[in-house]
C-alpha positions in Angstrom: 11.6 -47.9 67.6 8.7 -45.7 68.6 9.3 -43.4 65.7 9.5 -46.4 63.3 6.1 -47.7 64.5 4.6 -44.2 64.2 5.9 -43.8 60.6 4.6 -47.3 59.7 1.2 -46.6 61.2 1.0 -43.3 59.3 2.0 -45.0 56.0 -0.6 -47.7 56.6 -3.3 -45.2 57.2 -2.4 -43.1 54.1 -2.2 -46.3 52.1 -5.7 -47.4 53.2 -7.1 -44.0 52.4 -5.5 -44.0 48.9 -6.6 -47.6 48.3 -10.1 -46.7 49.3 -10.5 -44.1 46.5 -10.8 -46.5 43.6 -13.0 -48.8 45.8 -15.3 -45.8 46.6 -15.4 -44.8 42.9 -16.4 -48.3 41.8 -19.0 -48.7 44.5 -20.5 -45.3 43.6 -20.7 -46.2 39.9 -22.5 -49.4 40.9 -24.9 -47.4 43.0 -23.9 -49.0 46.4 -22.4 -45.7 47.7 -24.4 -42.5 47.4 -22.7 -39.4 46.1 -24.4 -36.1 45.6 -23.0 -35.5 42.1 -24.5 -31.9 42.1 -21.4 -31.0 44.3 -19.0 -31.8 41.5 -17.5 -28.6 40.1 -17.8 -27.9 36.3 -15.0 -26.5 34.2 -15.9 -23.1 32.7 -14.5 -23.0 29.2 -12.4 -20.2 28.0 -10.7 -19.3 24.6 -7.4 -20.6 25.9 -7.2 -24.4 25.2 -4.1 -24.8 27.3 -5.7 -23.1 30.3 -8.9 -25.3 29.8 -6.7 -28.4 29.8 -5.0 -27.3 33.1 -8.4 -26.4 34.7 -9.9 -29.7 33.7 -7.1 -31.6 35.3 -7.1 -29.4 38.4 -10.9 -29.6 38.9 -11.0 -33.3 38.0 -8.5 -34.0 40.8 -10.4 -31.8 43.2 -13.7 -33.4 42.5 -12.4 -36.9 43.0 -10.3 -36.1 46.1 -13.3 -34.4 47.7 -16.3 -36.6 46.7 -14.6 -40.0 46.7 -13.0 -39.4 50.1 -13.9 -42.4 52.4 -17.2 -41.8 54.2 -17.5 -38.4 52.6 -21.2 -38.9 52.0 -21.9 -40.5 55.3 -20.2 -37.7 57.3 -22.1 -35.0 55.3 -25.3 -36.9 55.6 -24.9 -37.3 59.4 -24.0 -33.6 59.7 -27.0 -32.5 57.5 -29.4 -34.7 59.6 -28.2 -33.1 62.9 -28.4 -29.6 61.5 -31.8 -30.3 59.9 -33.3 -31.3 63.3 -31.7 -28.4 65.2 -32.7 -25.7 62.6 -36.2 -27.0 62.3 -36.7 -26.8 66.1 -35.2 -23.4 66.3 -37.1 -21.8 63.4 -40.4 -23.5 64.4 -40.0 -22.0 67.9 -39.8 -18.6 66.2 -42.9 -19.4 64.1 -40.9 -19.5 60.9 -41.9 -22.3 58.5 -38.8 -22.4 56.3 -35.3 -23.1 57.6 -32.0 -23.3 55.7 -30.5 -26.7 54.8 -27.7 -25.8 52.5 -26.7 -24.2 49.2 -26.9 -25.5 45.7 -24.2 -25.6 43.0 -25.1 -22.1 41.9 -24.7 -20.7 45.5 -28.4 -20.2 45.9 -29.8 -20.9 49.4 -31.9 -24.0 49.9 -34.7 -23.7 52.4 -37.1 -26.4 53.6 -40.3 -26.9 55.5 -42.3 -30.1 56.2 -43.6 -30.3 52.6 -40.9 -29.2 50.1 -37.6 -27.6 49.4 -37.3 -24.1 47.8 -34.4 -22.1 46.3 -33.8 -18.5 47.2 -31.8 -16.0 45.1 -29.5 -14.1 47.5 -27.5 -12.1 44.9 -26.8 -8.5 45.6 -29.5 -6.0 44.6 -27.1 -4.0 42.5 -26.2 -7.0 40.5 -29.8 -8.1 40.0 -30.8 -4.6 38.9 -28.0 -4.4 36.3 -28.7 -7.9 35.0 -32.5 -7.3 34.8 -32.0 -4.2 32.6 -29.6 -6.1 30.3 -32.1 -8.9 29.9 -35.0 -6.6 29.3 -33.0 -4.9 26.5 -32.0 -8.3 25.1 -35.5 -9.7 24.9 -36.9 -6.4 23.4 -34.3 -6.7 20.7 -35.4 -10.3 20.0 -39.0 -9.4 20.0 -38.3 -6.7 17.4 -36.9 -9.4 15.1 -39.6 -12.1 15.3 -42.9 -12.9 16.8 -41.8 -13.8 20.4 -43.5 -15.6 23.3 -42.0 -15.9 26.8 -43.5 -18.5 29.2 -42.7 -18.6 32.9 -43.2 -21.6 35.2 -41.9 -19.8 38.2 -40.3 -21.4 41.2 -41.8 -20.7 44.6 -40.1 -17.3 45.4 -41.7 -15.6 42.4 -45.3 -16.2 43.5 -47.0 -13.5 45.6 -48.3 -16.1 48.2 -44.7 -17.1 49.0 -43.6 -16.0 52.4 -39.9 -16.0 51.5 -39.7 -13.5 48.7 -38.8 -10.6 50.9 -35.1 -11.2 50.7 -34.8 -9.8 47.2 -38.5 -9.2 46.5 -38.5 -11.4 43.4 -42.1 -10.6 42.7 -41.1 -6.9 42.1 -38.4 -7.9 39.6 -40.7 -10.3 37.9 -43.5 -7.7 37.5 -41.0 -5.1 36.2 -39.8 -7.6 33.5 -43.3 -8.4 32.4 -44.2 -4.7 32.1 -41.0 -3.8 30.2 -40.7 -6.5 27.6 -42.7 -6.3 24.3 -43.0 -10.0 23.9 -46.3 -11.9 24.5 -45.9 -13.3 28.0 -47.6 -16.3 29.7 -47.2 -17.9 33.0 -48.2 -21.0 35.0 -51.0 -19.7 37.2 -50.6 -20.9 40.8 -52.7 -19.3 43.6 -51.5 -21.1 46.7 -48.9 -23.5 48.2 -51.1 -26.5 47.7 -51.5 -25.9 44.0 -47.8 -25.3 43.7 -47.0 -28.7 45.2 -49.3 -30.3 42.7 -47.3 -28.8 39.8 -43.7 -28.9 41.1 -41.4 -31.5 42.5 -40.9 -31.3 46.3 -37.1 -31.9 46.0 -36.3 -30.2 42.7 -36.9 -26.8 41.1 -38.4 -28.2 38.0 -42.1 -28.6 37.4 -43.4 -32.2 37.4 -45.4 -33.6 34.5 -48.6 -32.1 35.9 -47.1 -28.6 35.8 -45.4 -29.3 32.5 -48.7 -30.4 30.9 -50.6 -27.4 32.3 -47.8 -25.2 30.9 -48.1 -26.9 27.5 -51.8 -26.1 27.3 -51.1 -22.5 28.4 -48.3 -22.1 25.8 -50.4 -23.5 22.9 -53.3 -21.1 23.9 -50.8 -18.2 24.1 -49.5 -19.0 20.6 -53.1 -19.6 19.2 -52.4 -23.2 18.5 -54.6 -26.2 19.4 -53.6 -28.6 22.2 -54.4 -32.2 22.7 -55.7 -33.9 25.7 -53.1 -36.3 27.2 -52.9 -39.0 29.9 -50.3 -38.6 32.6 -49.0 -41.8 34.3 -46.7 -42.6 37.1 -43.3 -44.1 36.1 -43.0 -47.1 38.4 -39.7 -48.1 39.8 -38.3 -44.6 40.4 -38.1 -42.8 43.7 -36.7 -39.4 42.9 -34.6 -37.0 45.1 -34.0 -33.9 43.1 -31.1 -31.4 43.1 -32.1 -29.6 46.3 -32.2 -32.9 48.3 -28.8 -33.8 46.8 -27.1 -30.6 47.5 -28.3 -30.6 51.1 -27.8 -34.4 51.7 -31.4 -34.5 52.9 -33.4 -37.6 52.4 -36.5 -36.7 54.4 -38.6 -36.0 51.2 -39.0 -37.9 48.0 -40.8 -37.5 44.7 -42.5 -39.6 42.1 -41.7 -39.3 38.4 -44.5 -38.9 35.9 -44.6 -39.2 32.2 -47.2 -38.4 29.5 -48.6 -40.2 26.5 -47.3 -38.8 23.2 -47.1 -39.7 19.6 -44.0 -39.9 17.5 -45.3 -38.4 14.2 -42.0 -36.6 13.5 -38.3 -37.2 12.7 -35.8 -36.0 15.3 -32.3 -34.7 14.6 -30.0 -33.9 17.5 -27.0 -31.6 16.9 -27.7 -32.2 13.2 -27.5 -36.0 13.5 -30.2 -38.6 13.4 -28.2 -40.8 15.9 -30.7 -40.9 18.8 -29.3 -43.6 21.0 -29.3 -41.4 24.2 -32.0 -38.8 23.3 -35.0 -38.9 25.7 -34.7 -42.6 26.4 -37.7 -42.6 28.8 -36.1 -45.5 30.5 -35.7 -46.4 34.2 -32.1 -46.6 35.5 -31.8 -49.4 38.0 -29.5 -48.0 40.7 -29.2 -48.0 44.5 -27.9 -44.5 44.4 -30.5 -42.4 46.3 -29.4 -39.2 44.6 -29.3 -40.5 41.0 -30.7 -37.8 38.7 -33.6 -39.6 37.3 -35.1 -36.4 35.8 -32.0 -35.8 33.6 -31.6 -39.5 32.7 -35.3 -40.0 31.9 -36.0 -36.8 30.0 -32.4 -36.4 28.7 -32.2 -33.3 26.4 -28.8 -32.0 27.2 -28.0 -31.0 23.6 -27.3 -27.6 22.0 -29.7 -28.1 19.1 -32.7 -30.4 18.5 -35.0 -30.5 15.4 -38.5 -32.0 15.3 -39.7 -32.4 11.7 -43.3 -33.4 11.2 -43.1 -33.0 7.4 -46.3 -30.9 7.4 -45.4 -28.1 5.1 -48.8 -26.4 5.6 -47.7 -25.4 9.0 -45.0 -22.9 10.0 -41.7 -23.3 11.8 -40.9 -22.6 15.4 -37.7 -21.8 17.3 -37.6 -22.6 21.0 -34.9 -21.0 23.1 -35.0 -23.2 26.2 -33.4 -25.3 28.9 -34.5 -28.3 30.9 -38.0 -26.8 31.2 -38.6 -27.8 27.6 -37.6 -31.4 27.9 -41.0 -32.8 29.0 -43.2 -30.9 26.5 -41.2 -29.7 23.5 -42.3 -32.8 21.5 -45.9 -32.0 22.2 -45.5 -28.4 21.1 -43.7 -29.6 18.0 -46.8 -31.5 16.8 -48.5 -28.3 15.8 -45.6 -27.0 13.7 -43.8 -28.1 10.5 -40.3 -27.9 12.0 -39.5 -27.0 15.6 -35.9 -26.1 16.5 -34.8 -26.2 20.1 -31.6 -24.2 20.9 -30.1 -24.5 24.4 -27.4 -21.9 24.7 -26.1 -23.6 27.8 -24.6 -26.4 25.7 -23.9 -24.3 22.6 -20.4 -23.5 21.4 -19.9 -20.3 19.5 -22.8 -17.9 18.7 -26.3 -18.0 17.2 -26.9 -15.4 14.5 -30.6 -15.0 15.2 -31.6 -13.0 12.1 -29.7 -15.4 9.8 -31.2 -18.5 11.6 -34.7 -17.1 11.3 -34.2 -16.3 7.6 -32.6 -19.6 6.7 -35.2 -21.8 8.5 -38.2 -19.6 7.8 -39.1 -19.2 11.5 -42.5 -17.6 12.2 -42.4 -17.8 16.0 -39.9 -17.8 18.9 -40.8 -19.4 22.2 -38.6 -18.7 25.3 -38.9 -21.4 27.9 -36.1 -21.0 30.4 -36.0 -21.1 34.2 -37.2 -17.7 35.4 -33.9 -16.6 37.0 -32.2 -17.4 33.7 -34.6 -15.1 31.7 -34.7 -12.3 34.2 -31.1 -12.1 35.3 -29.0 -14.6 33.2 -28.4 -15.9 36.7 -26.4 -18.9 35.5 -24.2 -17.0 33.0 -25.5 -18.6 29.9 -24.5 -15.3 28.2 -27.6 -14.6 26.2 -26.2 -11.2 25.1 -23.0 -12.5 23.7 -24.1 -16.0 22.4 -27.1 -14.8 20.5 -26.3 -12.2 17.8 -29.2 -9.9 16.9 
């Protein structure tokens, strides 16, 4: 009898857990349960379709079993809160401002102080040295093909005033890249922490609109193009917690989202289509999910190819090789060109024949606008060398 009760109790518990999965899924989609979606694994594509299918099924199950487990977020949030307080006390007692709060989806360490989160590259020195040399060679080859500009809006560890760059001395890598590449290089000038916090999100590695607008003006000056004065405004109704807050389950800091006034004197084609239902909606998503990615949703540019066409044939054509750092300002840059093509190799299938693309589309300039670690080290394995044929 006792064994029967035990078995029944066990089956009831298992049944309740299994039944709670679809409930948690529905509540999370409605925004009533907060899930840090940065923790969902992404399937890396291969040339084997069968293997890709198996991996999608495997990782899909793993994502749901882990992230929709009952109270998964609450348990992690509670644990993160306790660790945050303990680590802050410990590190402050040692006169160390920044303390670890987790890792992101790329296995980079997340540090935090009272003002903001920062990411730290903790890759092995041998790997960084190898990758840096490969990227230097790659961008020198690109620069030999076409007039090339590279612009850096560096995250915190790349600035000399940072107190945390001694782990891998990112300033040294950055300076070596700049001195070794033949392209024309520009950068967002930041002289201290206070200025950095003006230009970048506190909870995310991206620059905010103030940093993006300052970068836009720098880029236009670098490329000998005029820039226009713009008004920046706060997007009401959005409290933003970026990727570092999500990955560490930390809600102690929040950001505002800002946008900029812009004209639409161009036609837009996304992946060779004029169907623009989802492209850069600039709309607010009403959700109770604290960790909803408002940056991606509002400035959505997750496409392999975008074309801005102003129809002004007196001007030349531009190719931008860029990632999410282009989303806030590529339309502003495009106003001073006839046609502006944006290629994001992260979302690109196959390869880009650079020489052929330049010839076919009469490209006069190339602008590289990627996150610094991507340019210096191909840190996130976008595969510049194999995806872009020179």
